[in-house]
N, C-alpha and C positions, 0 to 999 in steps of 0.2 A: 776176461779173466787173464790175469796177472799173476797168481797164485799158482805155487808151483801143484798142489792137490786138485783145482782146477783145470790146470793145463794135461796133468795125468788122469784125470778123471774122462775130460773131453778129448784126448788123441790115443787113450789106450797105451801109449807108451810103456815100456818097461821104467820102472823109476831109476834104475841106475844108467839106461840110453838116454831118458829124459834130463838127466845131472848132467850127464856129459854135453850132452846137444846143447842146454842152456847155456853152460859155461862157454862152449865154443862159439856161441851168437853174442854172451857179454863181452868176450875176450876179443874180438873180432868188432867191436864196435855196433853192433846192431840192436843188442838189447842193453840194460842199462840197471840194475841192480839194485833195490831201493828197499832198506831195512824199512821194517812195519812192525818188529816185536825183537825185543832185547832177551827177554826170557820166556820161552825159548828163544833163538834166533831165528829170524822169521824173514824171508826177502819177496818182493813183489817183482815184475821184472817188464819195464816199461820201454817204450822202441823208444830209438835214439831219432835224431833227423834221418840218419842214414837208415836205417830199418824201416823209417816211414815211407822211405823213399822208393822201399820196395812193393810196396802195396801193388800198382799198378802190375808191374810183373810178374806178382802172386795170383792177382785174379785174372790175368792172361793163361797162365801155365793153368788154375782150378777149371776158365772154361773151356780150354784144348784137351783137359781131363774129360772133363762133361762130356764130350764130343767124340773123346775118340777112346775111352775105357768107359763104356755104361754102365759097368760090373764095380767101377771102383768107389772110392769114398765120395759122399755127397751124392751119391747117384740119384738123378732126378730132382734135385735139390735145384732152385738157381737163386743169385743173387735177385735182389730188387733193389731197383734205385729210390732215394724218396721221389721222386717224379712220380711212383707207382707202376714202372715199366720196367719189365725182366733187361737184366743190365748184360749188354756185348759191347765187349772193350773192342777197340781197334786203335793202331798208332798211326797216329797224323804228325805229319811235320809242324810243330808250332810257328814257324815263319810263314810257311802260306796256307798250312790247312789243310792241305792233299794228305789221303791214305800213304800210308808207305807200304810198299809192295815186298820190297828188297829188291827187285831187278832195278829199283831207282836210287840205288846206293853207291855210294864211291869212298873207300877209305885213304886218305892221301893221296886224293886224286885218280887212282885207281879202279874201276869199276868192279864192284863185288860179283863174283861169280855164282849167280841163285839159280839154279836149274829149276824150269817149271815142273809143277808136280805130274806124276804120271797119272795118266787116264787107267 
């Protein structure tokens, strides 16, 4: 879905709010407006390369929301990969393939202080 009407219908966002958000996403380089009609002037919104790179982050946030905000949007739904299995995202080091937990990271040579979860 790339057209304003479809996005508005799918999200339920008020038109003025959606217009402002699409403008901000376009101005920040996440989306690119593509004119598909001169009269009346209408545009589609396409992901840029930068926007497409946000997909893993957004999928992880949606997965987190499904677990911790059960009454939230898309409650009960699940993404299914084209292999047929329910999608479970995780972060792994591209170099060694090991999962990233937060406690095994450093920034500028300094270990990150990531507290373990409380029981």
